N, C-alpha and C positions, 0 to 999 in steps of 0.2 A: 503493499501499500504505499504512495504517495505520503511524504509528509508533510505537503503542501494542500491546501485548497483554496477553492476559486473562491471570494466571493463577491458578490457586487459591488460596485463604486457607490458611494455617499457623500457628495460636494464635491469640489475642485479642493487644489493648494489653499487656495487664500480664499475661500469662499467664507464666508462670513454669517453667521446667525442671525437674528433681528434683535439681539443681544449685542451684539459688535464681536462679539468673541471669534478668531477665526479655525476655521476648524484643521486641523492636523490635515488631513485627507492629501495624498499625492495621488490619486488615480493608481496605483498599487497595489490593489487588493486579492492578495493570496495571505493565505493566513497558515502560518507557521505551526504546526500540529504538535511539536516539541517543547515550545516556549507558552502556545496560545495568544501570541500575537501576529497584529498584520507585519506582512514586511515592509509595506510601503510607511505606515503613520504609528507602528506598531502600540498602536490601542489594542486592547480583547473586545470580541465582539462584544458581551457586555458593553463596553464604549460607546462603539460604534452605534450600538444599536438606541443606547441612551442620549447621545449628544445632542439630538435636536431638541430635548426636553429639559437639558440642564440646564440653571441658571448660571451666572457669568465664573460665580467660585466655582461650583465643584466644574464649570470646562476648564478654569485655570488648574485647580490644582490636579485635572489629568498631564495637562499643559507637562508641569514638575515632573508626574509620573514616568511622561515620556522622555524627558531630558537627562535622569536617571535610565532610564532601558535603553535608549542611545547606546550609554557607555559599555553595556552589560553586550550590547547587540555588536557593536564597532568590537569589543572586544573578541567575543566570541568567530566572527566572521577574522578577524586576523589572526587567530588560533588553527583554525581549518584552513586556509590560503597559505599558512606556514608548514603544518602536515602536511600538504602537498608534494 
């Protein structure tokens, strides 16, 4: 079974909601089964699904988690490339 699962795009790279907090979606919508994160924006499927109903504070909290995930994601990718 593939480690990736395709999902549909939700929003765009700078798509802002009515509250003004931009969506992190970059239209690379594949879920990594190992992490549960979208390979494009690094959100979980629950975060993607809830985005439209979240308030600004919750959206900013998601953005903060994404910054932390990016560090982990990038380190894992560098490690995988070095192992090749």
